[in-house]
LUMNU-802038 format. One record per residue (C-alpha): residue number from 1; residue in three letters; x, y, z. Coordinates in nm, 4 decimals, padded with zeros to 6 digits. Layout:
<nodes>
+------+------+----------+----------+----------+
: resi : resn :       c1 :       c2 :       c3 :
+------+------+----------+----------+----------+
:  NUM :  Ala :        X :        Y :        Z :
...
+------+------+----------+----------+----------+
</nodes>
This chain:
<nodes>
+------+------+----------+----------+----------+
: resi : resn :       c1 :       c2 :       c3 :
+------+------+----------+----------+----------+
:    1 :  Unk :  06.7416 :  04.9469 :  11.2052 :
:    2 :  Unk :  06.7027 :  05.1892 :  11.4830 :
:    3 :  Unk :  07.0822 :  05.1892 :  11.5440 :
:    4 :  Unk :  07.1564 :  05.2636 :  11.1790 :
:    5 :  Unk :  06.9214 :  05.5561 :  11.1688 :
:    6 :  Unk :  07.0873 :  05.6940 :  11.4874 :
:    7 :  Unk :  07.4313 :  05.6818 :  11.3156 :
:    8 :  Unk :  07.2955 :  05.8618 :  11.0150 :
:    9 :  Unk :  07.1398 :  06.1192 :  11.2176 :
:   10 :  Unk :  07.4660 :  06.1899 :  11.4131 :
:   11 :  Unk :  07.6596 :  06.2050 :  11.0913 :
:   12 :  Unk :  07.4227 :  06.4521 :  10.9316 :
:   13 :  Unk :  07.4297 :  06.6569 :  11.2340 :
:   14 :  Unk :  07.8094 :  06.6649 :  11.2348 :
:   15 :  Unk :  07.8259 :  06.7747 :  10.8710 :
:   16 :  Unk :  07.5792 :  07.0461 :  10.9498 :
:   17 :  Unk :  07.7868 :  07.1574 :  11.2454 :
:   18 :  Unk :  08.1048 :  07.1556 :  11.0279 :
:   19 :  Unk :  07.9300 :  07.3521 :  10.7533 :
:   20 :  Unk :  07.8031 :  07.5977 :  11.0082 :
:   21 :  Unk :  08.1554 :  07.6448 :  11.1429 :
:   22 :  Unk :  08.3075 :  07.7041 :  10.8106 :
:   23 :  Unk :  08.0316 :  07.9459 :  10.7129 :
:   24 :  Unk :  08.1064 :  08.1339 :  11.0317 :
:   25 :  Unk :  08.4739 :  08.1559 :  10.9505 :
:   26 :  Unk :  08.4096 :  08.2608 :  10.5926 :
:   27 :  Unk :  08.1542 :  08.5287 :  10.6892 :
:   28 :  Unk :  08.3608 :  08.6581 :  10.9793 :
:   29 :  Unk :  08.4588 :  09.0277 :  10.9204 :
:   30 :  Unk :  08.8195 :  09.0459 :  10.7850 :
:   31 :  Unk :  09.0425 :  09.3515 :  10.8176 :
:   32 :  Unk :  08.9185 :  09.5821 :  10.5442 :
:   33 :  Unk :  09.1692 :  09.7038 :  10.2906 :
:   34 :  Unk :  09.2109 :  10.0795 :  10.3040 :
:   35 :  Unk :  09.0605 :  10.2862 :  10.0298 :
:   36 :  Unk :  09.2945 :  10.4363 :  09.7860 :
:   37 :  Unk :  09.1576 :  10.7868 :  09.8303 :
:   38 :  Unk :  09.2076 :  10.7614 :  10.2046 :
:   39 :  Unk :  09.5819 :  10.6622 :  10.1571 :
:   40 :  Unk :  09.6462 :  10.9541 :  09.9171 :
:   41 :  Unk :  09.4559 :  11.1849 :  10.1552 :
:   42 :  Unk :  09.6989 :  11.0823 :  10.4269 :
:   43 :  Unk :  09.9895 :  11.1766 :  10.2018 :
:   44 :  Unk :  09.8533 :  11.5221 :  10.1422 :
:   45 :  Unk :  09.7376 :  11.5913 :  10.4950 :
:   46 :  Unk :  10.0713 :  11.4881 :  10.6611 :
:   47 :  Unk :  10.2055 :  11.8235 :  10.5225 :
:   48 :  Unk :  10.0795 :  12.0579 :  10.7891 :
:   49 :  Unk :  10.3018 :  12.3497 :  10.6960 :
:   50 :  Unk :  10.1663 :  12.6977 :  10.6295 :
:   51 :  Unk :  10.4618 :  12.7842 :  10.4144 :
:   52 :  Unk :  10.7819 :  12.6204 :  10.2869 :
:   53 :  Unk :  11.1213 :  12.7402 :  10.1526 :
:   54 :  Unk :  11.3747 :  12.5200 :  09.9718 :
:   55 :  Unk :  11.7258 :  12.5846 :  09.8582 :
:   56 :  Unk :  11.7853 :  12.3116 :  09.5864 :
:   57 :  Unk :  11.9673 :  12.2119 :  09.2676 :
:   58 :  Unk :  11.9090 :  12.0092 :  08.9661 :
:   59 :  Unk :  12.1571 :  11.7825 :  08.7874 :
:   60 :  Unk :  12.0304 :  11.7398 :  08.4290 :
:   61 :  Unk :  12.1836 :  11.4365 :  08.2449 :
:   62 :  Unk :  12.1641 :  11.3714 :  07.8700 :
:   63 :  Unk :  12.1598 :  11.0150 :  07.7190 :
:   64 :  Unk :  12.5477 :  11.0175 :  07.7248 :
:   65 :  Unk :  12.5499 :  11.0926 :  08.1038 :
:   66 :  Unk :  12.6701 :  11.4545 :  08.0625 :
:   67 :  Unk :  12.5376 :  11.6679 :  08.3476 :
:   68 :  Unk :  12.4369 :  12.0313 :  08.3684 :
:   69 :  Unk :  12.3710 :  12.1735 :  08.7069 :
:   70 :  Unk :  12.1052 :  12.4447 :  08.7942 :
:   71 :  Unk :  12.0448 :  12.6085 :  09.1244 :
:   72 :  Unk :  11.7076 :  12.7469 :  09.2445 :
:   73 :  Unk :  11.4925 :  12.8434 :  09.5296 :
:   74 :  Unk :  11.1408 :  12.7143 :  09.5902 :
:   75 :  Unk :  10.8724 :  12.8813 :  09.7785 :
:   76 :  Unk :  10.5287 :  12.7567 :  09.8753 :
:   77 :  Unk :  10.2283 :  12.9013 :  10.0521 :
:   78 :  Unk :  09.9725 :  12.6560 :  10.1793 :
:   79 :  Unk :  09.9567 :  12.2812 :  10.2220 :
:   80 :  Unk :  10.0400 :  12.0051 :  09.9665 :
:   81 :  Unk :  09.7984 :  12.0259 :  09.6694 :
:   82 :  Unk :  09.6288 :  12.3390 :  09.7888 :
:   83 :  Unk :  09.9013 :  12.5970 :  09.7512 :
:   84 :  Unk :  10.0719 :  12.8634 :  09.5448 :
:   85 :  Unk :  10.4370 :  12.7770 :  09.4524 :
:   86 :  Unk :  10.7177 :  12.9893 :  09.3047 :
:   87 :  Unk :  11.0446 :  12.8708 :  09.1603 :
:   88 :  Unk :  11.3289 :  13.1198 :  09.1096 :
:   89 :  Unk :  11.6568 :  13.0134 :  08.9455 :
:   90 :  Unk :  11.9910 :  13.1453 :  09.0572 :
:   91 :  Unk :  12.2428 :  12.9683 :  08.8426 :
:   92 :  Unk :  12.3822 :  12.9306 :  08.5796 :
:   93 :  Unk :  12.3754 :  13.2737 :  08.4235 :
:   94 :  Unk :  12.1506 :  13.1876 :  08.1327 :
:   95 :  Unk :  11.8672 :  13.0895 :  08.3605 :
:   96 :  Unk :  11.9363 :  13.3363 :  08.6480 :
:   97 :  Unk :  11.6093 :  13.5178 :  08.7477 :
:   98 :  Unk :  11.3718 :  13.2855 :  08.5558 :
:   99 :  Unk :  11.0680 :  13.2325 :  08.7683 :
:  100 :  Unk :  10.7687 :  12.9938 :  08.7532 :
:  101 :  Unk :  10.4500 :  13.0686 :  08.9363 :
:  102 :  Unk :  10.1939 :  12.7786 :  08.9868 :
:  103 :  Unk :  09.8544 :  12.8042 :  09.1358 :
:  104 :  Unk :  09.7648 :  12.4554 :  09.2740 :
:  105 :  Unk :  09.4211 :  12.4952 :  09.4288 :
:  106 :  Unk :  09.0696 :  12.3451 :  09.4005 :
:  107 :  Unk :  08.8843 :  12.5504 :  09.1337 :
:  108 :  Unk :  09.1865 :  12.5952 :  08.9139 :
:  109 :  Unk :  09.2507 :  12.2476 :  08.8088 :
:  110 :  Unk :  09.1208 :  11.9641 :  08.5854 :
:  111 :  Unk :  08.7840 :  11.9446 :  08.7622 :
:  112 :  Unk :  08.7026 :  12.2988 :  08.6683 :
:  113 :  Unk :  08.6425 :  12.4240 :  08.3102 :
:  114 :  Unk :  08.6262 :  12.7969 :  08.3950 :
:  115 :  Unk :  08.9684 :  12.9489 :  08.4098 :
:  116 :  Unk :  09.1294 :  12.6042 :  08.4130 :
:  117 :  Unk :  09.4123 :  12.7038 :  08.1911 :
:  118 :  Unk :  09.5393 :  12.9944 :  08.4151 :
:  119 :  Unk :  09.7481 :  12.7936 :  08.6410 :
:  120 :  Unk :  10.1037 :  12.8762 :  08.5559 :
:  121 :  Unk :  10.3079 :  13.1817 :  08.4557 :
:  122 :  Unk :  10.6758 :  13.2219 :  08.3681 :
:  123 :  Unk :  10.8949 :  13.5239 :  08.3857 :
:  124 :  Unk :  11.2100 :  13.5341 :  08.1668 :
:  125 :  Unk :  11.4508 :  13.8131 :  08.2279 :
:  126 :  Unk :  11.5659 :  13.8250 :  07.8644 :
:  127 :  Unk :  11.2311 :  13.9456 :  07.7442 :
:  128 :  Unk :  11.1371 :  14.1117 :  08.0790 :
:  129 :  Unk :  10.7794 :  13.9966 :  08.0752 :
:  130 :  Unk :  10.5425 :  13.7479 :  08.2347 :
:  131 :  Unk :  10.3663 :  13.5068 :  08.0185 :
:  132 :  Unk :  10.1064 :  13.2357 :  08.0771 :
:  133 :  Unk :  10.1903 :  12.8804 :  08.0286 :
:  134 :  Unk :  09.9296 :  12.7616 :  07.7779 :
:  135 :  Unk :  09.7537 :  12.4208 :  07.8192 :
:  136 :  Unk :  09.9530 :  12.2681 :  07.5256 :
:  137 :  Unk :  10.2878 :  12.3806 :  07.6867 :
:  138 :  Unk :  10.2297 :  12.1966 :  08.0048 :
:  139 :  Unk :  10.3804 :  11.8811 :  07.8573 :
:  140 :  Unk :  10.6861 :  12.0545 :  07.7555 :
:  141 :  Unk :  11.0204 :  12.0103 :  07.9481 :
:  142 :  Unk :  11.0806 :  12.2759 :  08.2056 :
:  143 :  Unk :  11.4067 :  12.4555 :  08.1225 :
:  144 :  Unk :  11.5450 :  12.1353 :  07.9563 :
:  145 :  Unk :  11.4964 :  11.9197 :  08.2558 :
:  146 :  Unk :  11.3038 :  11.5880 :  08.2718 :
:  147 :  Unk :  11.0295 :  11.7623 :  08.4659 :
:  148 :  Unk :  10.7621 :  11.9009 :  08.2511 :
:  149 :  Unk :  10.5861 :  12.2327 :  08.3275 :
:  150 :  Unk :  10.2863 :  12.0167 :  08.4492 :
:  151 :  Unk :  10.5324 :  11.8207 :  08.6784 :
:  152 :  Unk :  10.6507 :  12.1426 :  08.8425 :
:  153 :  Unk :  10.3085 :  12.2141 :  08.9761 :
:  154 :  Unk :  10.1671 :  12.0229 :  09.2779 :
:  155 :  Unk :  09.8798 :  11.7898 :  09.1781 :
:  156 :  Unk :  09.5446 :  11.8818 :  09.3356 :
:  157 :  Unk :  09.3940 :  11.5909 :  09.5229 :
:  158 :  Unk :  09.0474 :  11.6505 :  09.3762 :
:  159 :  Unk :  09.1784 :  11.6428 :  09.0187 :
:  160 :  Unk :  09.2132 :  11.2702 :  09.0172 :
:  161 :  Unk :  09.0320 :  10.9450 :  09.0831 :
:  162 :  Unk :  09.2132 :  10.6782 :  09.2766 :
:  163 :  Unk :  09.1976 :  10.2942 :  09.2815 :
:  164 :  Unk :  09.3934 :  10.0570 :  09.4985 :
:  165 :  Unk :  09.5661 :  09.7930 :  09.2675 :
:  166 :  Unk :  09.7663 :  09.6145 :  09.5314 :
:  167 :  Unk :  09.7504 :  09.6326 :  09.9108 :
:  168 :  Unk :  10.1127 :  09.4933 :  09.9522 :
:  169 :  Unk :  10.4012 :  09.5169 :  09.7199 :
:  170 :  Unk :  10.7630 :  09.5180 :  09.8431 :
:  171 :  Unk :  10.9454 :  09.8262 :  09.7260 :
:  172 :  Unk :  11.2983 :  09.9067 :  09.8470 :
:  173 :  Unk :  11.2564 :  09.6508 :  10.1335 :
:  174 :  Unk :  10.9310 :  09.7811 :  10.2729 :
:  175 :  Unk :  10.5663 :  09.7026 :  10.1987 :
:  176 :  Unk :  10.3800 :  09.9543 :  09.9995 :
:  177 :  Unk :  10.0435 :  10.0326 :  09.8453 :
:  178 :  Unk :  10.0178 :  10.0479 :  09.4760 :
:  179 :  Unk :  09.7553 :  10.3020 :  09.3595 :
:  180 :  Unk :  09.6284 :  10.4035 :  09.0173 :
:  181 :  Unk :  09.5429 :  10.7743 :  08.9625 :
:  182 :  Unk :  09.3522 :  10.8888 :  08.6565 :
:  183 :  Unk :  09.2682 :  11.2563 :  08.5887 :
:  184 :  Unk :  08.9024 :  11.3406 :  08.6054 :
:  185 :  Unk :  08.9324 :  11.5703 :  08.3018 :
:  186 :  Unk :  09.1776 :  11.3799 :  08.0605 :
:  187 :  Unk :  09.2302 :  11.6858 :  07.8442 :
:  188 :  Unk :  09.3874 :  11.8740 :  08.1412 :
:  189 :  Unk :  09.6832 :  11.6337 :  08.1769 :
:  190 :  Unk :  09.9495 :  11.4835 :  07.9429 :
:  191 :  Unk :  09.9090 :  11.1637 :  08.1491 :
:  192 :  Unk :  09.6305 :  10.9168 :  08.0964 :
:  193 :  Unk :  09.7107 :  10.7518 :  08.4338 :
:  194 :  Unk :  09.9762 :  10.7266 :  08.7035 :
:  195 :  Unk :  10.0870 :  10.4401 :  08.9314 :
:  196 :  Unk :  10.1964 :  10.5414 :  09.2753 :
:  197 :  Unk :  10.3601 :  10.3436 :  09.5497 :
:  198 :  Unk :  10.3084 :  10.4676 :  09.9104 :
:  199 :  Unk :  10.4881 :  10.2793 :  10.1858 :
:  200 :  Unk :  10.2778 :  10.1321 :  10.4730 :
:  201 :  Unk :  10.4793 :  10.3166 :  10.7302 :
:  202 :  Unk :  10.5486 :  10.6451 :  10.5586 :
:  203 :  Unk :  10.2700 :  10.8654 :  10.4041 :
:  204 :  Unk :  10.4720 :  10.9645 :  10.1003 :
:  205 :  Unk :  10.4608 :  10.8509 :  09.7313 :
:  206 :  Unk :  10.8176 :  10.7144 :  09.6820 :
:  207 :  Unk :  10.7623 :  10.5964 :  09.3195 :
:  208 :  Unk :  10.5333 :  10.7485 :  09.0546 :
:  209 :  Unk :  10.5082 :  10.6083 :  08.7045 :
:  210 :  Unk :  10.3407 :  10.8223 :  08.4410 :
:  211 :  Unk :  10.1784 :  10.6843 :  08.1231 :
:  212 :  Unk :  10.0302 :  10.8295 :  07.8052 :
:  213 :  Unk :  09.7026 :  10.7289 :  07.6418 :
:  214 :  Unk :  09.8795 :  10.4503 :  07.4398 :
:  215 :  Unk :  10.0034 :  10.3028 :  07.7717 :
:  216 :  Unk :  10.3692 :  10.4040 :  07.7068 :
:  217 :  Unk :  10.5714 :  10.4865 :  08.0187 :
:  218 :  Unk :  10.6791 :  10.8475 :  07.9783 :
:  219 :  Unk :  10.8435 :  10.9251 :  08.3189 :
:  220 :  Unk :  10.9358 :  10.7714 :  08.6449 :
:  221 :  Unk :  10.9754 :  10.9701 :  08.9595 :
:  222 :  Unk :  11.1729 :  10.8230 :  09.2561 :
:  223 :  Unk :  11.1818 :  10.9876 :  09.5952 :
:  224 :  Unk :  11.4623 :  10.8912 :  09.8357 :
:  225 :  Unk :  11.6512 :  11.0149 :  10.1413 :
:  226 :  Unk :  11.3213 :  11.0527 :  10.3231 :
:  227 :  Unk :  11.3287 :  11.2262 :  10.6605 :
:  228 :  Unk :  11.0793 :  11.4011 :  10.8958 :
:  229 :  Unk :  11.1270 :  11.7673 :  10.9755 :
:  230 :  Unk :  10.8917 :  11.9295 :  11.2170 :
:  231 :  Unk :  10.6655 :  11.6249 :  11.1795 :
:  232 :  Unk :  10.6486 :  11.6575 :  10.8063 :
:  233 :  Unk :  10.7955 :  11.3853 :  10.5697 :
:  234 :  Unk :  11.0119 :  11.5211 :  10.2930 :
:  235 :  Unk :  11.2437 :  11.3664 :  10.0344 :
:  236 :  Unk :  11.5832 :  11.5141 :  09.9939 :
:  237 :  Unk :  11.6343 :  11.3554 :  09.6566 :
:  238 :  Unk :  11.3972 :  11.3356 :  09.3637 :
:  239 :  Unk :  11.5010 :  11.1577 :  09.0488 :
:  240 :  Unk :  11.2860 :  11.2035 :  08.7375 :
:  241 :  Unk :  11.3740 :  10.9637 :  08.4390 :
:  242 :  Unk :  11.2419 :  10.9720 :  08.0902 :
:  243 :  Unk :  11.2801 :  10.6165 :  07.9502 :
:  244 :  Unk :  11.1867 :  10.7044 :  07.5933 :
:  245 :  Unk :  11.4726 :  10.9609 :  07.5643 :
:  246 :  Unk :  11.6915 :  10.7899 :  07.8189 :
:  247 :  Unk :  11.7649 :  11.1082 :  08.0132 :
:  248 :  Unk :  11.7205 :  11.1943 :  08.3696 :
:  249 :  Unk :  11.7211 :  11.4848 :  08.6279 :
:  250 :  Unk :  11.8207 :  11.4593 :  08.9955 :
:  251 :  Unk :  11.6644 :  11.7200 :  09.2161 :
:  252 :  Unk :  11.8529 :  11.7531 :  09.5461 :
:  253 :  Unk :  11.6989 :  11.9574 :  09.8326 :
:  254 :  Unk :  11.9804 :  12.1181 :  10.0318 :
:  255 :  Unk :  11.7945 :  12.3283 :  10.2854 :
:  256 :  Unk :  11.4296 :  12.3297 :  10.4014 :
:  257 :  Unk :  11.2545 :  12.5718 :  10.6276 :
:  258 :  Unk :  10.8859 :  12.5679 :  10.7254 :
:  259 :  Unk :  10.6558 :  12.8439 :  10.8477 :
:  260 :  Unk :  10.8821 :  13.1506 :  10.7915 :
:  261 :  Unk :  10.5972 :  13.3867 :  10.7310 :
:  262 :  Unk :  10.5787 :  13.4105 :  10.3548 :
:  263 :  Unk :  10.3179 :  13.6523 :  10.2301 :
:  264 :  Unk :  10.0531 :  13.6095 :  09.9685 :
:  265 :  Unk :  10.1776 :  13.8974 :  09.7512 :
:  266 :  Unk :  10.4972 :  13.7026 :  09.6830 :
:  267 :  Unk :  10.2893 :  13.4668 :  09.4746 :
:  268 :  Unk :  10.1527 :  13.7026 :  09.2027 :
:  269 :  Unk :  10.2321 :  13.7742 :  08.8457 :
:  270 :  Unk :  10.3644 :  14.1229 :  08.9439 :
:  271 :  Unk :  10.5952 :  13.9653 :  09.2005 :
:  272 :  Unk :  10.7470 :  13.7323 :  08.9344 :
:  273 :  Unk :  10.9299 :  14.0369 :  08.7882 :
:  274 :  Unk :  11.0982 :  14.1177 :  09.1284 :
:  275 :  Unk :  11.3875 :  13.9495 :  09.2859 :
:  276 :  Unk :  11.3170 :  13.7334 :  09.6035 :
:  277 :  Unk :  11.5371 :  13.7572 :  09.9162 :
+------+------+----------+----------+----------+
</nodes>
């Protein structure tokens, strides 16, 4: 009897030891998944430029595949999502001189009610005046492209809430985070939510899917030809597709210059009426 009790006691002790070991493994700290906001914050903060100039073109394709080409210059003062941007078209003749000024700063976006609509202005040489882009016009196509007026402005980081959906999804041969972004003030965006894919090794959103309130996919933005200039990641090629209309626009960046000393007075309504050298 004494021998049986000894075996029983040893067996119980063994099970307790095994349970304690498994509990130790299960409760051991695992590598924490990064927070979605921190990932997007890295995308924004990697752009350390004070100002930026682009020379670029857009190829606008209709559902038959017929293309129209537009050339423009892009100017930016400030970092990504906290900036003023100016787009000035050069060709073709019917859009030459058209300018779009966007204010992309905290205090002018979806999180702010006061003055929230005064974010974009357009200058049209044909009528020789600057007019504000009204809130309901932000969903309209910009000069017939697949980019809307809203898309042509940089999104302010604080205007959205972020959620990590997948920590690892293979995109174009590299692992990427899948993140959901929802506007804090839904009435300030045509999109109910966005899905963004950010590669683990490059702080840049290479794919963005944009959905309406019915869950319909409205647009897909793909960034490619990624490269690093002056320590800043850029995409030379941006393709915006509109699945519903079956049209698409390819934006090709031909020349990029950082920190050329752009002045704040270039990014005003008054300056929209003047040519930019």
